[in-house]
C-alpha positions in Angstrom: -39.4 -36.4 36.2 -42.1 -38.4 34.4 -42.4 -37.7 30.7 -46.2 -38.2 30.9 -48.8 -37.7 33.6 -52.3 -39.3 33.7 -54.6 -36.8 35.4 -58.2 -37.6 36.6 -60.8 -35.5 38.4 -62.9 -37.7 40.7 -65.8 -37.5 43.1 -67.2 -40.8 44.4 -65.9 -42.7 41.4 -67.0 -46.1 42.9 -66.3 -49.4 41.2 -65.7 -47.9 37.8 -62.9 -45.7 39.1 -61.4 -48.8 40.6 -61.4 -50.4 37.2 -59.8 -47.3 35.7 -57.0 -47.5 38.3 -56.5 -51.2 37.5 -56.3 -50.5 33.8 -53.7 -47.8 34.3 -51.6 -50.1 36.4 -51.3 -52.4 33.3 -50.1 -49.7 30.9 -46.9 -50.3 28.9 -45.8 -46.7 29.5 -44.6 -45.6 32.9 -46.4 -42.5 34.1 -47.2 -40.2 37.0 -50.8 -40.7 38.3 -52.4 -37.4 39.5 -55.9 -37.3 40.9 -58.0 -34.3 41.9 -60.6 -35.4 44.5 -63.7 -33.3 45.3 -64.5 -34.5 48.8 -65.3 -38.2 47.9 -66.9 -40.2 50.6 -66.5 -43.6 49.0 -62.8 -44.0 49.4 -61.9 -42.9 45.9 -59.0 -40.7 47.2 -57.6 -43.6 49.3 -57.9 -46.0 46.4 -56.0 -43.7 44.2 -53.2 -43.3 46.8 -53.0 -47.1 47.1 -52.2 -47.2 43.4 -49.4 -44.7 43.8 -51.3 -41.6 42.8 -50.6 -38.1 44.1 -53.9 -36.7 45.2 -55.0 -33.1 45.3 -58.1 -32.4 47.4 -60.5 -29.6 46.7 -63.9 -28.6 48.0 -66.8 -29.5 45.7 -67.6 -25.8 45.3 -64.1 -25.3 43.8 -64.6 -27.8 41.0 -65.0 -26.5 37.5 -64.6 -28.5 34.3 -61.9 -26.2 32.9 -60.5 -24.8 36.1 -59.9 -28.2 37.7 -58.2 -29.6 34.6 -56.0 -26.5 34.5 -55.1 -27.3 38.1 -54.2 -30.9 37.2 -52.1 -29.9 34.2 -50.4 -27.2 36.2 -49.5 -29.7 39.0 -48.4 -32.4 36.6 -44.7 -33.2 36.2 -45.1 -34.7 32.7 -44.3 -33.0 29.4 -47.6 -34.6 28.2 -50.7 -34.8 30.4 -53.2 -37.5 29.5 -56.8 -36.7 30.7 -59.4 -39.2 31.7 -62.7 -39.1 33.6 -63.3 -41.3 36.5 -65.4 -43.8 34.4 -63.3 -43.8 31.2 -61.4 -47.1 31.4 -58.4 -47.7 29.1 -59.5 -50.5 26.8 -56.0 -52.0 26.5 -52.6 -51.9 28.2 -51.3 -49.9 25.2 -53.9 -47.1 25.5 -51.3 -44.6 26.7 -48.7 -45.7 24.2 -51.2 -45.2 21.4 -52.3 -41.9 22.7 -48.8 -40.6 22.9 -48.2 -41.8 19.4 -50.5 -39.1 18.2 -47.8 -36.5 18.9 -45.5 -38.2 16.5 -47.8 -37.4 13.6 -46.6 -33.8 13.4 -44.4 -31.3 15.2 -47.4 -29.0 15.7 -49.6 -31.6 17.4 -50.6 -30.3 20.8 -53.7 -32.4 21.4 -54.4 -36.1 20.9 -57.5 -38.0 21.7 -59.1 -41.4 21.2 -62.6 -42.9 20.9 -65.1 -44.4 23.4 -65.9 -48.1 23.2 -69.4 -48.9 24.6 -69.3 -50.9 27.8 -70.8 -54.4 27.5 -74.0 -53.3 29.3 -74.6 -50.4 26.9 -78.0 -50.3 25.2 -78.0 -51.1 21.5 -79.0 -47.4 20.8 -75.9 -46.1 22.7 -73.7 -48.7 21.2 -74.8 -47.8 17.7 -74.5 -44.1 18.3 -71.0 -44.2 19.7 -69.8 -46.6 17.1 -71.1 -44.6 14.2 -69.8 -41.2 15.6 -66.2 -42.3 16.3 -66.1 -44.3 13.0 -67.0 -41.1 11.2 -64.0 -39.3 12.6 -61.6 -41.7 10.7 -63.5 -43.8 8.2 -60.4 -45.6 7.1 -59.5 -46.5 10.7 -56.2 -44.6 10.5 -55.1 -41.7 12.8 -56.1 -38.3 11.5 -54.6 -34.9 12.1 -56.7 -31.7 12.0 -55.1 -28.3 11.6 -56.2 -24.9 10.3 -54.6 -22.9 7.5 -53.9 -19.3 8.7 -56.7 -18.1 6.5 -59.2 -20.4 8.4 -58.3 -19.2 11.9 -60.7 -16.3 11.8 -63.7 -18.3 10.6 -66.7 -18.2 12.8 -66.8 -20.7 15.6 -69.9 -22.3 14.2 -67.7 -23.5 11.2 -66.1 -26.0 13.6 -69.2 -27.8 14.8 -68.6 -31.5 14.1 -65.4 -33.4 13.4 -63.0 -30.5 13.0 -63.7 -28.9 16.4 -64.4 -32.1 18.3 -62.3 -33.1 21.3 -63.2 -35.1 24.4 -61.1 -34.7 27.5 -62.6 -37.9 28.8 -59.9 -39.5 26.7 -57.3 -37.0 25.6 -53.7 -35.9 26.0 -52.3 -32.3 25.9 -48.8 -31.1 25.3 -48.0 -29.2 28.5 -45.9 -26.6 26.7 -48.8 -25.7 24.4 -51.2 -25.6 27.4 -49.0 -23.0 29.0 -49.8 -20.8 26.1 -53.4 -22.0 25.6 -55.0 -23.2 28.8 -58.5 -24.5 29.3 -61.1 -21.8 29.8 -63.1 -21.8 32.9 -66.5 -22.5 31.3 -69.5 -24.4 32.5 -69.6 -27.0 29.7 -67.7 -28.1 26.6 -64.4 -26.9 27.9 -62.7 -29.6 25.8 -64.2 -28.2 22.5 -63.3 -24.7 23.5 -59.7 -25.8 24.1 -59.6 -27.5 20.7 -60.8 -24.4 18.9 -58.4 -22.2 20.8 -55.5 -24.5 20.1 -56.3 -24.8 16.4 -56.6 -21.0 16.1 -53.3 -20.6 17.8 -51.6 -22.7 15.1 -51.5 -26.1 16.8 -52.9 -29.4 15.5 -54.9 -32.1 17.1 -54.7 -35.8 16.3 -57.4 -38.5 16.5 -56.0 -41.9 17.4 -58.6 -44.7 16.9 -56.4 -47.3 18.7 -56.3 -45.2 21.9 -59.8 -46.3 23.0 -61.4 -46.2 26.4 -64.5 -48.1 27.7 -67.0 -45.3 28.3 -70.7 -45.2 28.0 -73.7 -44.2 30.1 -77.0 -46.0 30.8 -79.7 -43.3 31.0 -83.5 -43.5 31.2 -85.4 -41.8 28.5 -85.9 -38.7 30.6 -82.2 -38.7 31.7 -81.2 -38.9 28.0 -83.3 -35.9 27.2 -81.7 -34.0 30.0 -78.2 -35.0 29.0 -78.9 -34.0 25.4 -80.2 -30.7 26.7 -76.9 -30.0 28.5 -74.9 -30.9 25.5 -77.0 -28.7 23.1 -76.9 -25.8 25.5 -73.1 -26.2 25.6 -73.0 -26.1 21.8 -75.1 -23.0 21.8 -72.9 -21.3 24.4 -69.7 -22.2 22.4 -70.7 -22.2 18.8 -74.1 -20.4 18.8 -75.4 -23.6 17.2 -79.2 -24.2 17.1 -80.5 -27.6 16.3 -82.9 -27.5 13.4 -86.4 -28.2 14.6 -88.4 -28.7 11.4 -90.5 -31.8 11.3 -88.9 -33.0 8.1 -85.4 -32.8 9.6 -86.5 -34.5 12.9 -88.3 -37.3 11.1 -85.4 -37.7 8.6 -82.9 -38.1 11.4 -85.1 -40.6 13.2 -85.6 -42.7 10.0 -81.8 -42.6 9.3 -81.0 -43.8 12.8 -83.6 -46.6 12.5 -82.4 -47.6 9.1 -78.7 -47.7 10.2 -79.7 -49.8 13.3 -81.7 -52.2 11.3 -78.9 -52.6 8.7 -76.4 -53.3 11.5 -78.6 -55.8 13.2 -79.1 -57.6 9.9 -75.4 -57.7 9.3 -74.9 -59.3 12.7 -77.4 -61.9 11.7 -80.1 -60.9 14.2 -83.4 -62.6 13.3 -86.1 -60.2 12.2 -88.4 -61.0 15.1 -85.7 -59.9 17.6 -85.1 -56.5 15.9 -88.4 -54.9 16.8 -87.7 -54.3 20.6 -84.2 -53.1 19.7 -85.5 -50.7 17.1 -88.1 -49.4 19.6 -85.3 -48.6 22.0 -83.3 -46.8 19.3 -86.5 -44.8 18.5 -87.0 -43.8 22.2 -83.3 -42.9 22.4 -83.5 -40.9 19.2 -86.6 -39.0 20.2 -85.1 -38.1 23.6 -81.9 -36.9 22.0 -83.7 -34.8 19.4 -86.1 -33.3 22.0 -83.2 -32.5 24.3 -81.1 -31.0 21.5 -83.9 -28.8 20.2 -84.7 -27.5 23.7 -81.0 -27.1 24.7 -80.1 -25.2 21.6 -82.8 -22.7 22.6 -81.8 -22.5 26.2 -81.2 -18.8 26.0 -84.9 -18.3 25.4 -86.0 -20.4 28.5 -86.4 -19.1 32.1 -83.7 -20.3 34.6 -86.1 -22.5 36.4 -87.0 -24.4 33.2 -83.3 -24.7 32.3 -82.7 -26.3 35.7 -85.6 -28.7 35.4 -84.4 -29.8 32.0 -80.7 -30.2 32.9 -79.2 -33.4 34.1 -76.5 -31.3 35.9 -79.3 -29.2 37.4 -77.6 -26.1 35.9 -80.0 -23.1 35.6 -77.6 -20.7 33.9 -76.7 -19.7 30.4 -73.2 -18.5 29.8 -72.4 -17.7 26.1 -68.9 -17.3 24.9 -67.7 -14.9 22.3 -65.2 -17.1 20.5 -65.3 -14.9 17.5 -63.8 -11.8 19.2 -60.3 -10.8 18.2 -57.9 -13.6 19.3 -56.5 -13.2 22.8 -54.0 -16.1 22.3 -50.8 -15.6 20.3 -50.2 -18.1 17.6 -47.4 -20.7 18.0 -45.5 -18.8 15.3 -45.5 -15.7 17.4 -42.2 -15.5 19.3 -43.7 -13.7 22.3 
């Protein structure tokens, strides 16, 4: 039996999925490779099998962000299950080794995750955004463990917006024994953040491992970025009941802050002043699209389904709030049941 499984949901993963498979073949840790394919027509399933993967095939209608990952973890043979998306490419041959190292940081660690590194073709706005966010999770560059005191476990879900509740299952690993007690919920979006909060409230810890990086970024048009931000913000509203502040002072302040940070970084890289203007214009467009999408998405409950569908990159019309502040349905890890 493998001690670790790498599990990936895929549908028409294309060339990027091929690069993910190549990177996995170079890992220093032996592992089982498990893929769940949703009726790909581009040969993704065959490419995975050629790399030694065990492939589970499901119909597209059966896919769910939480449900499919539960299927993968349930079918995995490893005691730890590392989760990637089809376009999240391990950045080094020691990615899995580093990720597993997160579980050595405490006997209660049930989740470990790493950062995204922007791909070479990422726009300056995306590069700056990803770099700043993941740097904020561990300012000193060292691994960081998050856990809750028993007195914190009943705090409102909105308390955990940000670093403490963050998890990305595009680059994460779960202790299968803990997952058996605390599985993914079958939710439309933000299933990884819901899992993190459920695990923390159940008495487990999560570890952020900066060295366990993957190449992962998206190139969106301005409209696509707005729609992507709409989906993200709707997910935060569904999970945390979080609404993005919409006051003009706040919006302008965030835009000025992003532009100032971008200009400072460009200056530190030695970029001539004449070349900064088009880059800063791109940062401004990205920031406006993100802010507009976030404001609209965090008010998705007030919008008609047709408008939600039009604004969604995933074309999802629904709104499915969770009540994460109801009495805990999950026994804590200290509970012997």
